[in-house]
C-alpha positions as CSV (number, residue, x, y, z in Angstrom):
1,M,103.6,-53.0,-102.9
2,Y,101.2,-54.1,-100.2
3,E,97.9,-55.7,-101.0
4,S,96.7,-55.8,-97.4
5,T,98.2,-54.2,-94.3
6,T,97.2,-52.8,-90.9
7,I,98.5,-49.5,-89.5
8,S,98.4,-48.5,-85.8
9,L,98.7,-45.0,-84.5
10,S,99.0,-44.0,-80.8
11,G,99.4,-40.8,-78.9
12,N,98.1,-38.7,-76.0
13,T,96.1,-36.3,-78.2
14,T,93.0,-36.6,-80.4
15,E,95.1,-36.0,-83.5
16,L,97.5,-38.8,-84.5
17,S,99.9,-38.6,-87.3
18,T,102.7,-40.7,-88.8
19,N,105.1,-40.3,-91.7
20,F,106.3,-43.1,-94.0
21,F,109.9,-43.2,-95.3
22,P,110.3,-44.8,-97.7
23,I,106.8,-44.2,-99.0
24,L,104.2,-46.9,-98.4
25,I,103.0,-48.1,-101.8
26,V,99.7,-50.0,-102.0
27,A,97.5,-51.1,-105.0
28,E,95.8,-48.4,-106.9
29,D,92.3,-49.8,-106.1
30,S,93.0,-50.0,-102.3
31,E,90.5,-48.9,-99.7
32,I,90.7,-48.2,-96.0
33,A,88.6,-48.9,-92.9
34,L,88.8,-48.4,-89.1
35,L,89.5,-51.6,-87.3
36,N,89.3,-50.2,-83.8
37,L,89.6,-47.0,-81.7
38,Q,90.7,-47.1,-78.0
39,T,90.8,-44.0,-75.8
40,Y,89.0,-42.7,-72.7
41,N,85.7,-40.9,-72.6
42,S,87.1,-37.7,-71.0
43,F,86.1,-35.1,-73.5
44,P,85.5,-31.9,-71.4
45,N,82.1,-30.3,-71.7
46,I,83.6,-27.1,-70.1
47,N,86.6,-25.7,-72.0
48,E,88.0,-22.3,-73.1
49,S,85.1,-21.7,-75.4
50,N,82.4,-21.7,-72.7
51,N,84.0,-21.4,-69.3
52,R,83.7,-17.7,-68.4
53,L,81.3,-16.0,-66.0
54,R,81.2,-12.2,-65.2
55,I,79.5,-10.8,-62.1
56,I,79.1,-7.0,-62.0
57,I,79.4,-5.9,-58.3
58,N,77.5,-2.8,-57.2
59,K,79.9,-1.2,-54.7
60,N,77.2,1.1,-53.3
61,K,74.8,-1.7,-52.3
62,I,74.6,-2.6,-48.7
63,T,73.4,-6.1,-47.9
64,T,74.1,-9.0,-45.6
65,E,74.6,-12.6,-46.3
66,N,71.6,-13.7,-44.2
67,S,69.2,-11.3,-45.8
68,S,70.4,-12.3,-49.3
69,S,70.0,-16.0,-48.4
70,R,66.5,-15.4,-47.1
71,H,65.6,-13.5,-50.3
72,I,66.7,-16.3,-52.7
73,D,64.9,-18.9,-50.6
74,G,61.8,-16.9,-50.8
75,V,62.1,-16.5,-54.6
76,I,62.8,-20.1,-55.2
77,S,59.8,-21.2,-53.1
78,E,57.5,-19.3,-55.4
79,V,58.8,-21.0,-58.6
80,A,57.0,-24.2,-59.4
81,N,58.6,-27.5,-60.5
82,I,62.0,-26.9,-58.8
83,D,63.4,-29.6,-56.6
84,K,66.6,-28.4,-55.1
85,S,67.4,-31.9,-53.9
86,T,67.2,-33.3,-57.5
87,D,69.6,-32.6,-60.3
88,I,68.3,-34.2,-63.5
89,F,71.3,-33.1,-65.4
90,H,73.5,-35.8,-63.9
91,K,74.4,-37.0,-67.5
92,I,78.1,-36.6,-66.9
93,K,79.8,-38.8,-64.4
94,H,81.8,-36.9,-61.8
95,L,85.3,-36.5,-63.1
96,H,86.5,-33.1,-62.0
97,E,86.5,-31.3,-58.6
98,P,87.5,-27.7,-58.0
99,N,91.1,-27.8,-56.9
100,N,92.9,-25.8,-54.3
101,H,95.2,-23.8,-56.6
102,D,95.0,-20.0,-56.8
103,P,91.6,-19.2,-58.4
104,S,91.5,-17.8,-61.9
105,L,89.8,-14.6,-60.7
106,L,90.2,-11.0,-61.7
107,I,88.3,-8.2,-60.1
108,T,88.6,-5.0,-62.1
109,Q,87.0,-1.6,-62.1
110,G,83.9,-1.5,-64.2
111,P,82.9,1.1,-66.7
112,N,81.0,3.0,-64.0
113,S,82.7,4.2,-60.8
114,D,80.3,2.3,-58.6
115,E,80.8,-1.0,-60.3
116,E,83.5,-3.8,-60.2
117,M,83.7,-6.8,-62.4
118,L,84.4,-10.3,-61.0
119,D,85.6,-12.7,-63.8
120,I,85.5,-16.4,-63.1
121,E,87.1,-19.0,-65.4
122,I,86.1,-22.6,-64.8
123,E,89.0,-25.0,-65.3
124,S,88.5,-27.3,-68.3
125,G,86.9,-30.6,-67.3
126,C,83.8,-32.8,-67.2
127,Y,81.1,-31.2,-65.0
128,E,77.5,-31.8,-64.0
129,L,75.3,-28.8,-63.6
130,S,75.5,-29.1,-59.8
131,Q,79.3,-29.1,-60.0
132,I,79.4,-26.0,-62.1
133,N,77.2,-24.4,-59.4
134,D,79.6,-25.6,-56.7
135,Y,82.7,-24.4,-58.5
136,I,81.4,-20.9,-59.0
137,K,80.3,-20.7,-55.3
138,N,83.7,-21.8,-54.2
139,E,85.5,-19.2,-56.3
140,I,83.2,-16.5,-55.1
141,K,83.9,-17.4,-51.4
142,K,87.7,-16.9,-52.1
143,T,87.0,-13.2,-52.8
144,N,85.4,-12.5,-49.4
145,R,82.6,-10.7,-51.2
146,D,79.0,-10.9,-50.0
147,I,77.6,-12.5,-53.2
148,V,74.8,-15.1,-53.2
149,F,74.8,-17.2,-56.4
150,S,72.9,-20.3,-57.4
151,I,72.2,-22.4,-60.5
152,L,69.2,-24.7,-60.4
153,P,67.6,-27.1,-62.9
154,N,64.0,-26.9,-64.1
155,I,63.1,-30.6,-64.0
156,N,60.3,-30.3,-66.5
157,T,61.6,-28.1,-69.2
158,F,65.4,-29.1,-69.0
159,R,66.2,-25.4,-68.7
160,S,68.2,-23.7,-66.0
161,Y,67.5,-21.0,-63.4
162,V,70.2,-18.6,-62.4
163,Y,70.0,-16.3,-59.3
164,C,72.7,-13.8,-58.2
165,S,72.5,-11.0,-55.7
166,E,74.6,-9.0,-58.2
167,A,74.1,-8.6,-61.9
168,V,75.5,-11.3,-64.2
169,D,76.9,-10.4,-67.6
170,F,76.3,-13.1,-70.3
171,T,77.5,-10.8,-73.1
172,I,81.2,-11.6,-72.8
173,D,83.1,-13.9,-75.1
174,N,83.3,-17.6,-74.3
175,S,80.5,-17.2,-71.8
176,L,79.0,-20.0,-69.7
177,R,75.6,-18.9,-71.1
178,H,76.1,-21.4,-73.9
179,V,76.0,-24.3,-71.4
180,L,73.2,-22.8,-69.3
181,G,70.9,-22.0,-72.2
182,F,70.8,-18.2,-71.9
183,D,70.8,-15.6,-74.6
184,K,73.5,-13.0,-74.9
185,T,72.2,-10.6,-72.2
186,K,72.7,-9.2,-68.7
187,L,70.8,-10.6,-65.8
188,E,69.4,-8.2,-63.3
189,P,70.4,-8.8,-59.7
190,Q,68.1,-10.5,-57.1
191,I,65.8,-12.1,-59.7
192,L,65.5,-15.8,-60.5
193,H,66.1,-15.9,-64.2
194,E,65.0,-18.9,-66.4
195,S,67.1,-19.7,-69.5
196,Q,65.6,-19.3,-73.0
197,R,66.8,-22.7,-74.1
198,T,67.5,-26.1,-72.7
199,V,70.8,-26.8,-70.9
200,N,73.6,-27.9,-73.2
201,I,75.5,-29.8,-70.6
202,N,76.5,-32.6,-73.1
203,I,78.0,-30.9,-76.0
204,I,79.0,-34.0,-78.0
205,N,76.3,-35.6,-80.1
206,S,78.6,-37.8,-82.2
207,I,82.3,-38.4,-82.7
208,K,83.7,-38.7,-86.2
209,V,87.1,-40.3,-87.1
210,L,88.7,-38.4,-89.9
211,C,91.5,-40.1,-92.0
212,S,93.5,-37.8,-94.2
213,I,94.0,-40.4,-97.0
214,A,90.3,-41.5,-97.2
215,Q,87.6,-40.2,-99.5
216,G,84.1,-41.1,-100.4
217,S,82.1,-39.8,-97.4
218,F,80.1,-36.6,-97.0
219,N,79.3,-34.2,-94.2
220,G,76.0,-32.7,-95.4
221,N,76.8,-31.9,-99.1
222,K,80.5,-31.4,-98.6
223,P,83.2,-34.1,-99.1
224,S,84.6,-35.5,-95.9
225,H,87.5,-37.7,-94.8
226,S,85.3,-39.5,-92.2
227,V,85.7,-43.3,-92.0
228,Y,83.6,-43.9,-88.9
229,E,81.1,-42.1,-86.7
230,F,79.6,-43.0,-83.3
231,Y,78.2,-41.8,-80.0
232,P,80.3,-42.5,-76.9
233,T,78.2,-44.7,-74.7
234,A,81.0,-45.4,-72.1
235,L,80.7,-43.6,-68.8
236,H,82.7,-40.4,-68.6
237,G,86.2,-41.1,-67.4
238,S,86.1,-44.8,-68.4
239,K,87.7,-46.7,-71.2
240,L,86.2,-46.1,-74.6
241,V,86.6,-48.9,-77.2
242,E,85.0,-48.9,-80.7
243,A,85.4,-51.9,-82.9
244,P,82.9,-51.9,-85.8
245,N,81.2,-55.3,-86.4
246,N,80.8,-54.5,-90.1
247,L,83.8,-52.8,-91.6
248,I,83.0,-50.0,-94.1
249,Y,85.9,-49.4,-96.5
250,Y,86.6,-46.1,-98.3
251,P,88.7,-45.4,-101.4
252,L,92.1,-43.9,-100.9
253,I,93.1,-40.5,-102.2
254,T,96.5,-41.9,-103.3
255,N,98.2,-45.3,-103.4
256,E,101.6,-43.7,-102.5
257,I,101.3,-42.8,-98.8
258,N,103.9,-40.6,-97.1
259,N,101.6,-39.5,-94.2
260,I,98.5,-40.5,-92.4
261,T,96.7,-38.2,-90.0
262,I,93.8,-39.2,-87.8
263,T,91.6,-36.5,-86.2
264,L,88.7,-36.9,-83.8
265,V,86.0,-34.2,-84.4
266,D,82.5,-33.7,-83.1
267,Q,79.2,-33.5,-85.1
268,D,80.1,-29.9,-86.2
269,Q,83.5,-30.8,-87.4
270,R,85.2,-29.2,-84.4
271,P,88.4,-30.9,-83.3
272,L,87.9,-32.7,-79.9
273,K,90.2,-32.5,-77.0
274,H,90.4,-34.9,-74.1
275,L,92.4,-34.8,-70.8
276,G,95.6,-36.3,-72.3
277,E,94.8,-40.0,-72.1
278,K,96.3,-42.5,-74.5
279,T,94.5,-42.9,-77.8
280,T,95.1,-45.7,-80.3
281,V,93.6,-46.1,-83.8
282,V,94.1,-49.2,-85.9
283,L,93.4,-49.1,-89.7
284,H,93.2,-51.7,-92.4
285,I,94.1,-51.2,-96.0
286,K,93.3,-53.8,-98.6
287,R,92.5,-54.1,-102.3
288,Y,88.9,-53.5,-103.4
289,G,86.9,-56.7,-103.4
290,S,89.6,-58.8,-101.7
């Protein structure tokens, strides 16, 4: 029987698990704390839950790129508080550039005979607002369609503006609207639309470390396995090290341990995913009061 021991788990995911055979037996009054967590701050703000954009193309519309460009410049010049040279949403350090592989694009016939649907899926990664804008523009160019598209920040309200020479459908599942702050709606073409809410470019407010054998913490009014919670202050893409100065110990569910699973979740208890970097967690188990 162990009265004090440390356990280290490592892997390339945000869920780490290890089995013990024979069973690890500790004192009945044992408790557990996080000693340190090491990983990389590369948790994507764009993933399969918010990476889709649909543009509805009117096949009967006749336009030219120059006239469309002049139109958007005229609309933007009439909107106060927009500085096209400034992007206040640079909260996420550049980590991801659109690559040169075949774009994840699908142009299909729309419900009406005069409409086509252009579906764009942004590859999972860490993006600034301006990089989302660039990614979509690059994908549109690959279609050889005459479509003008732009995302701009409102530097006073932290909302976003979206302009497209074609209609934009924000009613689809896993829509980019969640990031841009728009309601579930369709945007009319050739109008500069302002989002109803602030941009949600940084989707992580806190990271919780869940330990399957710990008890005694709560998430709201519900019991939780959380042993530590923090906000990642490291720059995106850089090393993330958390070593609590004051260890907080939690009671164990059992003193006969055959498995320990560590899971990183966000403030809403949603499992986090990063880009496959090494993650290491070190735990300490000891007797109460020792």
